[in-house]
N, C-alpha and C positions, 0 to 999 in steps of 0.2 A: 595510289587514294591519299597519301599524307599530302602530296604536292597538291594536288586539288583542293583537299581541305583546308592548306595551309594560305593557298592563292586567295580564296572566297573569303576567309576570314580577315586576311589583310588587307583586303579590297576593303571590306566594311570598317577595319580599324580606320584605315585612309580616310574613309568620307568622314566619320566623325571627326577627325583629326582637322578637315580641313574647314569645317564649321567650329564658330565659337562652343564650347562647353556647356557655357552656361548662359542663357538670355531671361534679361528682365523687362517685362513689359510694363510702363506706367501704369499704375492701378493696382500692383501690388503680385503680378501673375510672373513666377519664375519659373524657368524649365533648366534643369540640369542634367545633365548628360554623361557625368565621370562615372557614375557607375555603370553603364552601359560600357565604355570603354575599358573599365576595368575586367569586365564578367568577357568581354571579348579577349584580353590579353589571356584571362585563366583559359579561356577553351585552346587560344593558340598553344598554349604549353601543354594541356593536355593531350593535343594532337600530337606534338614533337615528342611525348614520353611514351606515348602507345606503339606497341612495336605493331609492323604493317607485314604483309606476306612478301610486296615487293620492294621491299625497301633490302638493299644487299647486306648493310651492316647487321639487320636482323637474323639473315640467314647465316651466319656464321655462327651465331650462338645456337642456333638450333632450337631454338623456343617455338612452341606453336602459334597460331596465328591466332588473335585477339579482334574481337568486333567489339566498338563502344559507340553508345548514343549520345549523341550532343543536348541535352532536354535542359529548358530554362528552369531556373531555381525557383521560381514564384509562377503560379498559376495566373493568367489573364483573361479578362472577358472577351 
C-alpha cells in the first residue's frame, strides 16, 4: 500500500517540478504552484510515517494496522 501511494505522489510531484512553478501572463495574471508542491511533499511525509500492515519494519514492532485518509486542506468548488 505504502509503495503505491508513494509512487502516485512521487509522479504528481515530478509533474509539478517538470513545469515552471510560477507563470505570469502579460496583463497581470499570475499562477503559482509552490503551495501545491508543498502539499504533495507533506502528503509524502505523512505516508512515510504511517504504519501499514505490509511493511516488514512495522511487523517487528507488533503495532496495530492503521488506516488514514488523505484529504485536501481546502474545499474547492
